[in-house]
SEVOMAR-789483 format. One record per residue: x, y, z of N, C-alpha, C in turn; residue in one letter. Coordinates in steps of 0.001 Angstrom, whole numbers, padded with zeros to 6 digits, always signed. Example, Ala and Ser with C-alpha at 12.3 -4.5 7.8 and 13.67 -1.06 7.14 Angstrom:
<tilos>
+013190-005690+007800+012300-004500+007800+013200-003300+007800A
+012850-002250+007080+013670-001060+007140+012900+000030+007870S
</tilos>
This chain:
<tilos>
+008410+029844-002847+007290+029881-001907+007713+030630-000651M
+006858+031550-000228+007094+032265+001020+006396+031520+002153Q
+007168+031200+003182+006649+030378+004285+006861+031097+005605I
+005808+031132+006420+005928+031648+007782+005344+030610+008741S
+006050+030381+009838+005621+029405+010837+005485+030097+012175V
+004320+029995+012787+004037+030620+014076+003817+029540+015131T
+004425+029720+016294+004272+028778+017403+003397+029413+018487F
+002384+028707+018938+001488+029190+019976+001403+028173+021109R
+001675+028634+022304+001648+027782+023504+002602+026594+023363Q
+003665+026787+022575+004644+025735+022386+005987+026384+022088I
+007059+025771+022563+008391+026322+022357+008757+026276+020869E
+009263+027386+020315+009711+027370+018918+010772+026287+018708P
+010673+025614+017570+011577+024498+017278+012038+024583+015833S
+013349+024616+015640+013883+024629+014286+013596+023303+013577E
+013592+022214+014351+013319+020906+013753+011904+020859+013179A
+010931+021372+013949+009554+021412+013455+009429+022345+012255L
+010095+023480+012342+010033+024444+011243+010618+023844+009960K
+011730+023157+010073+012338+022521+008905+011458+021406+008348N
+010821+020674+009260+009931+019595+008830+008758+020155+008032Y
+008161+021235+008543+007050+021887+007854+007504+022420+006499V
+008669+023056+006469+009181+023629+005222+009418+022561+004166T
+009976+021427+004575+010218+020339+003630+008908+019834+003031D
+007873+019698+003874+006590+019214+003374+005944+020222+002434R
+006034+021505+002777+005406+022540+001953+006088+022674+000598L
+007402+022551+000580+008129+022728-000671+007739+021686-001724N
+007221+020549-001294+006807+019522-002243+005547+019931-003000K
+004825+020949-002491+003600+021383-003151+003879+022260-004370F
+005122+022642-004581+005444+023499-005722+005091+022833-007042K
+005098+021505-007051+004834+020804-008310+003388+020956-008772R
+002505+021410-007874+001104+021544-008246+000764+022898-008861Y
+001528+023925-008547+001191+025287-008959+002405+025926-009612V
+002189+026548-010762+003277+027195-011479+003626+028565-010903D
+002619+029294-010455+002831+030658-009970+003311+030708-008534G
+003414+031929-007964+003884+032100-006587+002859+031581-005576P
+003364+031152-004440+002506+030691-003348+003022+031250-002035M
+002097+031519-001135+002436+031914+000227+001793+030920+001183E
+002537+030530+002195+002027+029566+003169+002244+030093+004579A
+001181+030029+005376+001297+030404+006786+000864+029208+007632H
+001721+028816+008552+001478+027640+009377+001477+028037+010845V
+000480+027575+011568+000395+027808+013005+000463+026457+013716V
+001451+026303+014585+001612+025097+015394+001346+025449+016841L
+000457+024720+017473+000103+025073+018840-000241+023874+019693G
-000450+024156+020971-000800+023121+021950-002023+023588+022718L
-003037+022718+022791-004282+023061+023469-004813+021837+024193E
-004771+021888+025524-005277+020788+026342-004673+019444+025914K
-003352+019418+025836-002590+018218+025508-002783+017754+024061F
-003460+018579+023245-003622+018261+021838-002708+019148+021011R
-001954+018536+020113-001096+019293+019229-001880+019675+017978H
-001882+020954+017656-002666+021481+016548-001749+021965+015432L
-002136+021692+014205-001414+022180+013020-002428+022813+012078A
-002261+024107+011822-003189+024881+010991-002395+025470+009823D
-002813+025172+008593-002083+025604+007402-003010+026401+006493V
-002516+027541+006019-003232+028346+005029-002288+028643+003877T
-002730+028336+002656-001932+028572+001452-002693+029500+000519I
-001979+030526+000037-002542+031473-000920-001813+031288-002249D
-002553+030806-003254-001987+030600-004584-002734+031486-005576S
-002131+032630-005878-002751+033583-006806-004181+033939-006407N
-004379+034132-005115-005699+034510-004623-006599+033347-004275G
-006187+032124-004633-006973+030937-004271-006497+030449-002900H
-007391+030450-001927-007038+030104-000547-007367+028639-000274I
-006381+027934+000262-006551+026538+000657-006189+026426+002133I
-007095+025831+002912-006880+025734+004357-007011+024293+004828K
-006311+023995+005908-006416+022692+006544-006025+022777+008002G
-006690+021984+008819-006392+021986+010255-006551+020571+010781K
-005578+020115+011554-005631+018783+012142-005053+018818+013557E
-005406+017830+014345-004871+017707+015703-004538+016265+015991E
-003584+016074+016890-003151+014728+017243-002390+014810+018561N
-002146+013683+019169-001361+013657+020401+000122+013888+020121T
+000527+013775+018863+001920+013977+018454+001951+015092+017412D
+002851+016056+017578+002882+017208+016674+003262+016796+015254M
+004258+015926+015110+004651+015501+013773+003500+014773+013073Y
+002737+013996+013839+001583+013313+013255+000531+014318+012802A
+000292+015358+013614-000666+016393+013230-000229+017094+011951A
+001072+017356+011819+001595+017997+010607+001388+017092+009398I
+001689+015800+009555+001506+014871+008437+000050+014821+007994D
-000869+014792+008947-002287+014709+008607-002763+015947+007860L
-002377+017132+008333-002844+018354+007675-002179+018519+006310V
-000921+018095+006173-000254+018198+004875-000895+017248+003863M
-001325+016066+004316-002033+015158+003413-003336+015779+002937D
-004012+016481+003833-005266+017138+003468-005013+018259+002459K
-003972+019062+002698-003625+020140+001768-003213+019567+000414I
-002477+018460+000443-002036+017814-000787-003220+017442-001669D
-004259+016865-001060-005439+016481-001821-006140+017701-002410M
-006238+018787-001635-006888+019999-002132-006105+020621-003284Q
-004784+020628-003184-003968+021198-004248-004053+020369-005536L
-004146+019056-005393-004321+018223-006576-005623+018559-007285K
-006693+018719-006511-007977+019072-007108-007907+020446-007771K
-007224+021385-007108-007079+022733-007663-006296+022681-008970F
-005219+021895-008998-004422+021767-010216-005251+021184-011356R
-006004+020121-011053-006811+019493-012090-007902+020429-012599D
-008470+021213-011687-009501+022172-012093-008922+023232-013016K
-007711+023703-012702-007073+024706-013540-006738+024133-014918M
-006280+022911-014962-005966+022289-016244-007225+022097-017082R
-008304+021704-016401-009556+021516-017117-010053+022819-017716S
-009920+023916-016973-010383+025209-017467-009568+025684-018654S
-008349+025171-018793-007496+025538-019921-007662+024571-021096K
-008557+023609-020930-008823+022685-022030-007914+021488-022070G
-007128+021250-021001-006214+020101-020962-006979+018880-020479D
-007912+018396-021304-008782+017299-020903-008025+015978-020760R
-006952+015864-021462-006242+014583-021479-005696+014192-020126S
-005422+015181-019251-004841+014855-017955-005770+015199-016806R
-006481+016323-016915-007307+016747-015785-008579+015924-015667S
-009208+015615-016811-010416+014803-016764-010005+013343-016827A
-009583+012817-015704-009018+011464-015665-010100+010438-015983A
-009805+009475-016840-010780+008437-017153-010978+007510-015962P
-012047+006721-016028-012299+005750-014968-011163+004732-014943A
-010804+004245-013745-009720+003263-013658-009985+002067-014565P
-008936+001610-015222-009040+000455-016109-008676-000810-015338S
-009572-001801-015348-009318-003065-014659-008424-003923-015549V
-007204-004158-015095-006253-004958-015866-006465-006451-015634R
-006914-006805-014415-007090-008230-014105-007995-008363-012894E
-008872-009396-012918-009779-009659-011799-009806-011163-011575D
-009183-011612-010466-009111-013027-010138-009989-013323-008927L
-010677-014471-008954-011576-014844-007861-011134-016186-007267E
-011076-016231-005929-010672-017437-005218-011803-017933-004308Y
-011990-019247-004300-012937-019894-003394-012170-020360-002159Q
-012658-019997-000993-011967-020302+000265-012613-021503+000942I
-011778-022444+001387-012239-023583+002184-011503-023592+003513S
-012158-024105+004532-011587-024128+005879-011861-025485+006499L
-010798-026275+006693-010978-027629+007220-011874-028428+006290G
-012916-029088+006830-013817-029886+005977-014877-029050+005268P
-014915-027743+005539-015970-026876+004999-015506-026203+003709C
-016250-026436+002628-015907-025846+001344-016712-024575+001109A
-016147-023653+000349-016821-022408-000050-017325-021619+001154D
-016424-021379+002103-016794-020558+003260-016635-019066+002959V
-015967-018768+001847-015777-017364+001495-015256-017220+000079G
-015351-016003-000440-014807-015678-001759-013895-014463-001621R
-012783-014502-002339-011809-013414-002313-011523-012975-003739V
-011538-011676-003971-011198-011120-005283-009850-010414-005193H
-009041-010632-006211-007745-009961-006354-007791-009166-007658L
-007802-007847-007540-008030-006970-008696-006851-006016-008861I
-006436-005826-010090-005424-004829-010423-006058-003785-011342L
-005979-002518-010921-006537-001415-011697-005430-000452-012105K
-005577+000128-013277-004686+001191-013728-005403+002518-013474E
-004909+003300-012503-005548+004558-012142-005283+005637-013191L
-004067+005662-013672-003626+006574-014720-002345+005978-015278E
-001851+006461-016410-000624+005869-016954+000515+005810-015939P
+000993+004610-015665+002108+004433-014743+001725+004340-013285G
+000433+004420-012944-000010+004367-011542-001089+003289-011402R
-000934+002415-010396-001786+001239-010286-002285+001049-008855Y
-003440+000383-008755-004018+000027-007457-004345-001453-007466L
-003754-002192-006533-004071-003608-006352-004938-003741-005110A
-005941-004599-005195-006880-004721-004075-007299-006168-003879E
-007288-006595-002623-007832-007890-002223-009024-007622-001316V
-010181-008157-001666-011366-007995-000825-012017-009353-000627S
-012487-009607+000586-013063-010898+000905-014457-010782+001484G
-015262-011814+001260-016614-011864+001821-016930-013311+002189A
-017428-013512+003406-017801-014853+003844-019084-015285+003147A
-019289-016604+003059-020465-017160+002406-021331-017887+003428Q
-022650-017841+003209-023584-018598+004033-023482-018269+005512G
-023537-019317+006336-023514-019140+007786-022190-018542+008273M
-021148-018636+007436-019845-018103+007845-019844-016581+007908W
-020883-015941+007371-020980-014494+007489-021092-014060+008948Q
-021566-014958+009800-021700-014630+011217-020355-014617+011924L
-019360-015253+011330-018030-015307+011955-016973-014834+010968T
-017278-013754+010247-016407-013334+009145-015205-012531+009600S
-014999-012372+010902-013880-011531+011319-012528-012143+010985R
-012488-013431+010669-011222-014066+010282-010862-013746+008838W
-011852-013235+008077-011605-012960+006669-011276-011484+006489L
-010199-011162+005781-009835-009750+005625-010918-008975+004881P
-011211-007769+005352-012158-006911+004663-011567-006436+003340E
-010352-005857+003424-009741-005335+002209-008269-005048+002447R
-007455-005397+001453-006052-004985+001395-005884-004171+000117Y
-005119-003094+000186-004885-002257-000979-003421-001855-001050Q
-002903-001790-002265-001554-001282-002491-001602-000332-003677A
-001121+000887-003467-001013+001852-004561+000451+001902-004976E
+000690+001790-006295+002054+001627-006789+002260+002488-008035M
+003512+002832-008278+003885+003508-009527+004943+002664-010226V
+004900+002702-011552+005879+001958-012348+007096+002832-012558Y
+008234+002386-012020+009459+003198-012068+010670+002282-012136R
+011567+002587-013050+012821+001840-013193+012586+000337-013343D
+011565-000020-014112+011337-001417-014421+010638-002223-013353G
+010097-001570-012324+009378-002310-011294+008251-001458-010735R
+007345-002104-009993+006266-001399-009324+006737-000987-007932L
+006774+000311-007692+007255+000860-006426+006051+001165-005546V
+005954+000578-004352+004796+000835-003494+004826+002234-002888P
+003647+002871-002833+003483+004170-002197+002702+004041-000896L
+001605+003287-000946+000784+003036+000226+000387+001564+000247F
+000245+001032+001454-000320-000302+001623-001285-000228+002798Y
-002545-000606+002560-003585-000481+003590-004209-001836+003878R
-004524-002055+005146-005245-003246+005577-006490-002800+006342E
-007633-003329+005971-008879-003038+006678-009469-004356+007157E
-009803-004421+008451-010311-005662+009022-011135-005337+010264F
-011833-006348+010764-012630-006205+011972-011855-006740+013159L
-011909-006005+014265-011275-006424+015504-012227-006114+016651N
-012759-007176+017274-013715-007025+018369-014897-006144+017970Q
-015393-006379+016753-016569-005672+016284-016319-004286+015735G
-015075-003817+015747-014762-002492+015234-013885-002589+013993Q
-014132-001681+013050-013294-001636+011864-011956-000985+012188K
-010897-001625+011736-009544-001126+011970-008858-000952+010615V
-008139+000152+010459-007376+000394+009237-005921+000632+009600M
-005032-000111+008946-003591+000097+009082-003074+000579+007738K
-002292+001645+007751-001782+002215+006508-000273+002394+006608E
+000441+001724+005716+001887+001879+005608+002166+002917+004535Y
+002962+003920+004861+003298+004977+003915+004782+004893+003575R
+005064+004729+002286+006437+004638+001796+006883+006029+001339F
+007791+006642+002064+008341+007944+001672+009741+007690+001116D
+009822+007490-000185+011093+007119-000797+012056+008303-000847H
+011531+009526-000906+012405+010696-000964+013166+010882+000342E
+012477+010689+001459+013115+010871+002768+013614+009565+003366R
+013348+008452+002692+013819+007170+003187+013156+006742+004483G
+011821+006866+004537+011095+006515+005756+009882+005664+005428R
+009603+004719+006306+008398+003907+006226+007623+004114+007527L
+006364+004534+007401+005561+004896+008567+004297+004061+008602T
+003925+003616+009797+002660+002907+009985+001687+003799+010750L
+000500+003971+010171-000598+004688+010817-001720+003691+011089W
-002423+003896+012200-003515+002998+012566-004741+003813+012956R
-005881+003367+012517-007126+004065+012835-008193+003054+013223Q
-008796+003266+014385-009904+002440+014849-011197+003192+014573V
-012229+002471+014245-013514+003072+013879-013930+004168+014857Q
-014192+005367+014305-014666+006478+015116-013573+007312+015750G
-012307+006977+015499-011204+007730+016101-010290+008257+014999S
-009337+009088+015369-008400+009670+014411-007259+008709+014108E
-006570+008962+013016-005400+008165+012687-004281+008455+013685K
-003586+007403+014100-002491+007531+015062-001230+006937+014438V
-000155+007684+014539+001129+007207+014021+001718+006226+015029K
+001899+004965+014593+002372+003924+015499+003888+003839+015543K
+004545+003906+014383+006000+003865+014361+006511+004358+013021W
+007804+004630+013017+008491+005053+011795+009877+004436+011804E
+010257+003834+010678+011561+003179+010581+012222+003620+009279V
+013543+003513+009191+014211+003826+007921+013720+002891+006818P
+013535+003448+005637+013090+002672+004486+014309+002210+003702L
+014589+000932+003812+015735+000360+003113+015222-000318+001844K
+015368+000360+000743+014842-000158-000528+015679-001340-001016S
+015037-002255-001706+013595-002298-001886+012912-003123-000800P
+011792-002615-000281+010944-003341+000672+009560-003435+000037V
+008944-004592+000128+007684-004820-000559+006579-005188+000421Y
+005366-004777+000092+004190-005314+000743+003757-006548-000051D
+002831-007360+000469+002478-008601-000234+001961-008383-001658P
+001197-007323-001900+000612-007114-003216+001636-006621-004232L
+002436-005627-003852+003458-005162-004794+004483-006266-005064S
+004752-007109-004073+005652-008237-004273+005078-009209-005304L
+003799-009513-005171+003143-010453-006091+003242-009978-007529F
+002931-008716-007769+002929-008226-009144+004339-008031-009685Y
+005300-007723-008827+006679-007623-009303+007238-008992-009691N
+006830-010027-008967+007211-011385-009370+006601-011697-010727I
+005358-011308-010929+004690-011522-012217+005430-010823-013356R
+005990-009645-013048+006678-008870-014074+008103-009363-014345L
+008560-010326-013547+009903-010846-013746+010997-009985-013155G
+010639-009137-012182+011627-008240-011574+012734-009028-010887V
+012413-010196-010349+013386-010975-009593+014027-012075-010434F
+013826-011972-011727+014421-012951-012612+013509-014151-012813G
+013934-015129-013598+013116-016319-013857+012948-017172-012605P
+011774-017777-012479+011490-018670-011350+011883-020083-011770V
+012998-020553-011239+013560-021844-011633+013430-022858-010512L
+013172-024097-010882+013079-025164-009903+014368-025355-009126G
+014247-025560-007810+015409-025773-006966+016043-024503-006444G
+015539-023338-006865+016117-022065-006425+015419-021567-005160A
+016073-020603-004494+015516-019957-003304+015547-018458-003514T
+014430-017812-003229+014306-016361-003382+014019-015747-002017L
+014875-014792-001601+014716-014119-000313+014407-012646-000556R
+013317-012153+000060+012861-010783-000162+012447-010178+001168I
+012861-008926+001401+012471-008219+002618+011030-007726+002472M
+010211-008047+003473+008808-007643+003479+008606-006536+004508A
+007377-006063+004602+007071-004982+005531+007488-005345+006951L
+008197-004446+007638+008517-004692+009050+007292-004488+009918P
+007378-004927+011195+006204-004820+012057+006426-004242+013472T
+007436-003413+013841+008493-002893+012982+009741-003770+012890P
+009755-004918+013565+010927-005776+013434+011008-006319+012011E
+012208-006505+011487+012350-006922+010089+011705-008281+009832P
+011171-008426+008618+010603-009692+008189+011209-010087+006845R
+011420-011361+006683+011970-011874+005440+011034-012940+004889E
+010760-012846+003589+009953-013858+002926+010887-014725+002085M
+010827-016019+002336+011708-016969+001670+010860-017904+000819V
+011141-017928-000483+010418-018787-001412+011337-019937-001821F
+010902-021144-001512+011614-022333-001962+010858-022885-003160T
+011491-022873-004320+010812-023143-005580+011033-024590-005985I
+009945-025296-006200+010020-026703-006569+009890-026916-008062G
+009670-028153-008418+009581-028532-009835+008182-028268-010373A
+008076-028313-011704+006775-028169-012364+006087-029528-012369V
+004823-029529-011919+004048-030760-011851+002664-030487-012432N
+002331-031143-013558+001041-030913-014229+000866-029433-014565H
+001882-028820-015145+001897-027426-015606+001821-026424-014453R
+001897-026886-013212+001891-025983-012058+003203-026132-011310A
+003785-025016-010910+005032-025057-010143+004707-024968-008658R
+005278-025891-007879+005035-025923-006437+006046-025029-005727E
+005551-024190-004822+006400-023257-004093+006015-023271-002621V
+007012-023298-001748+006775-023125-000317+007258-021730+000076M
+006405-020970+000738+006759-019621+001171+006799-019582+002695M
+007894-019038+003222+008040-018873+004667+008176-017392+004990E
+007420-016954+005971+007525-015578+006455+008203-015630+007817C
+009405-015022+007892+010227-015138+009095+010410-013792+009765R
+010246-013758+011082+010518-012564+011872+011811-012778+012641R
+012711-011808+012507+014073-012005+012999+014148-012113+014517S
+013377-011283+015250+013534-011238+016704+012810-012391+017393E
+011558-012655+016980+010795-013722+017639+011097-015092+017062T
+011788-015114+015897+012099-016366+015197+010838-017127+014810K
+009714-016399+014719+008456-017007+014287+008498-017266+012783E
+008005-018432+012375+007989-018800+010961+006588-019273+010596V
+005991-018629+009588+004701-019054+009052+004924-019627+007665N
+004321-020773+007394+004537-021452+006125+003255-021464+005285Q
+003447-021244+003978+002345-021257+003019+002802-022072+001807Y
+001858-022744+001175+002168-023598+000036+001355-023132-001170Y
+002033-023000-002308+001417-022428-003495+001634-023327-004701L
+000628-023368-005567+000767-023959-006894+000623-022827-007893S
+001672-022574-008677+001699-021423-009571+001453-021836-011020L
+000686-021007-011715+000492-021184-013156+001740-020701-013888S
+001843-020927-015192+003008-020414-015934+003156-018900-015831P
+002052-018177-015504+002122-016718-015345+002453-016317-013917E
+002850-017275-013070+003219-017052-011664+002016-016620-010825Q
+000835-017084-011192-000388-016801-010429-000743-018038-009606V
-000983-017892-008293-001392-019053-007501-002756-019576-007955P
-002802-020828-008376-004082-021462-008674-004619-022178-007439T
-003715-022481-006514-004082-023077-005228-003081-022597-004187L
-003575-022154-003038-002710-021717-001935-003321-022208-000637A
-002448-022701+000276-002993-023167+001533-001974-023059+002659W
-002493-023050+003883-001684-023068+005088-002485-023780+006169T
-001896-023933+007331-002607-024582+008426-002875-023579+009539R
-004093-023646+010079-004490-022745+011156-004923-023578+012355V
-004716-023073+013576-005102-023825+014773-006598-024160+014769P
-006933-025298+015305-008297-025791+015489-008942-026293+014201L
-008843-025528+013112-009544-025883+011882-008725-026761+010944F
-007410-026621+010973-006581-027390+010068-006197-026614+008828G
-006652-027070+007682-006194-026508+006413-007080-025353+005960K
-006460-024212+005691-007133-023045+005111-006596-022900+003691L
-007492-022968+002699-007045-022992+001311-007848-022042+000443A
-007212-021577-000616-007882-020760-001617-007617-021341-002995G
-008687-021530-003788-008553-022112-005117-009069-021119-006155R
-008287-020899-007197-008679-019981-008257-009833-020577-009061L
-010949-019851-009151-012127-020382-009843-012263-019825-011261V
-011490-018800-011606-011564-018266-012979-010173-018155-013601N
-009499-019308-013811-008144-019253-014396-008123-018569-015759P
-009262-018521-016443-009313-017819-017711-009154-016323-017558G
-009290-015816-016305-009137-014387-016055-007691-013947-015916G
-006750-014905-015898-005333-014549-015793-004904-013822-017064I
-004321-012675-016902-003839-011937-018067-002525-012564-018518R
-002528-013087-019705-001371-013816-020204-000193-012884-020496K
-000496-011683-020987+000560-010733-021322-000015-009325-021233E
+000892-008336-021202+000438-006950-021139-000259-006608-019839G
+000225-007168-018721-000425-006927-017431-000539-005435-017132L
+000509-004680-017430+000504-003243-017154+000335-002415-018424L
+000063-003065-019532-000023-002376-020820+001275-001645-021117A
+002391-002269-020727+003712-001678-020948+004641-002753-021508R
+005658-002336-022250+006634-003327-022729+007437-003878-021567P
+007939-005104-021665+008759-005662-020588+009996-004812-020334P
+010392-004756-019059+011557-003965-018665+012608-004873-018078S
+013858-004440-018068+014919-005250-017449+014656-005421-015969P
+014977-006600-015440+014734-006881-014033+015599-006013-013160S
+015045-005659-011963+015778-004766-011079+015685-005166-009624G
+015670-006445-009321+015569-006882-007951+016480-008049-007691G
+016425-008629-006466+017259-009785-006165+016861-010975-006999P
+017814-011772-007376+017560-012943-008204+017464-014195-007330K
+016698-015154-007817+016600-016418-007108+017955-017109-007095A
+018325-017633-005919+019622-018285-005760+019448-019801-005831Q
+020280-020460-006617+020195-021923-006694+020657-022563-005411P
</tilos>
């Protein structure tokens, strides 16, 4: 790939040039033939601008983004170019008759679990769905979406709008790529997106408030393996951390905020075919500890989960469709050897 980088109203920087080059070189996987890329980085009224033009055998792809941070502007425009190149690749494959890959089938729903939410003395204040979809072979999307019921719809800001985790199956486990949280804050929709860059060893948090652009909040080294709540749940289901035995303790690093967080599972005995588990989420700097209590089915699915919240008392979720638990073949793949930390007795 031939790459040219032009700086306008900004001092030339080898670091920026190398950063742009690294991002562009990843696009080679989409196109077999030669490509030319021209990038313009500039500054205009305190806004950092990133303008990218790619010529692939006469097919022109353009993208332009701005942000208060130049690296953030580059990331945004490269994500936009990435999406366009994927579409271009799929279109080219389709024109060559490669229907098996370019004409992607609709996502396959592997599992759909529904939970009834109670709050203090109030039952059925909300419903939450936990869905696992197979986007394509080896690529999955897990989603949690909630909706308040009845009069609680007027105060639904305590209920998450949606959590999503996009994962790929690699080396016997589900590796997270993105984790998104969507919720209401003071009447505005807020989206937080964690991006796992395993090649460069970086974990980045982006935040977007309704009507505004995405803003890069922080970036920390990615020390594998680190899990978001959804990828952690499904990896436990797959047996990545070994068998869940009574009396054992399982410690797993969770998403930082950016201070490190550790999730500690204290595993109890089986009672009426359900295993009791206490989960603690610990933050190292503030020493804050949040406790959750779970009753797990033999498939490691919570049939009942609860915690305590100020003013209301007990917040609980009960599985209303236990028949929806997929007993086997969750990923439509054969079992793989475990590849994570094991529970310690």
